[in-house]
C-alpha positions in Angstrom: 79.3 29.0 34.6 79.3 29.4 31.1 81.7 32.2 30.4 81.0 32.3 26.9 76.7 33.0 27.5 76.3 36.6 26.8 73.8 38.6 28.9 71.0 39.1 26.7 69.4 41.3 28.5 69.6 45.0 26.8 69.3 48.3 25.7 68.2 46.6 22.4 66.2 43.0 22.4 68.4 40.1 22.0 67.4 38.4 19.1 66.5 34.6 18.1 70.0 33.1 16.9 71.1 35.2 20.5 69.2 33.2 23.1 69.2 29.6 20.7 73.4 29.7 20.7 72.9 30.7 24.6 70.6 28.2 25.4 72.6 25.6 23.2 76.1 26.4 25.1 74.1 25.6 28.8 72.8 22.3 26.8 76.2 21.5 25.9 77.6 22.5 29.5 75.2 20.6 31.2 74.8 17.4 29.3 78.4 17.2 28.7 78.0 16.5 24.9 79.8 19.4 22.3 77.8 16.7 20.5 75.1 14.2 21.1 75.0 10.9 20.2 72.1 9.9 17.3 70.5 8.4 19.8 70.5 11.5 22.1 70.1 14.2 19.7 66.1 14.6 19.6 66.3 14.9 23.5 68.9 17.2 23.2 67.3 19.6 20.6 64.2 19.4 22.8 66.2 21.3 25.8 67.9 23.4 23.1 64.5 25.0 22.4 62.6 24.6 25.3 65.2 26.6 27.3 65.2 29.2 24.3 61.4 29.7 24.9 62.1 30.1 28.9 64.9 32.4 27.8 62.0 34.4 25.9 59.2 34.7 28.4 61.8 35.5 31.2 63.7 38.2 28.3 59.2 39.3 27.9 58.7 39.8 31.4 61.8 41.3 32.9 61.2 44.9 33.8 62.9 47.4 31.4 66.9 47.8 31.9 67.0 51.3 33.4 70.9 51.3 33.1 74.0 49.3 32.1 73.3 45.4 31.3 75.0 42.4 33.4 79.2 42.9 34.0 
């Protein structure tokens, strides 16, 4: 889907910045906006925040990595 989104699960914990960048790329791709209009900014940012939180929960709850991570 988004080639610029990197695998965040690995031996080192992903930073908040990395999770937010991945969420931003995802929302940009899904919405079709690189930068939303003023009318859509709040909704766009809320989506980024919610996805960042979801990524955090996902990574916190996955079993530990046993070998090399991702592609």
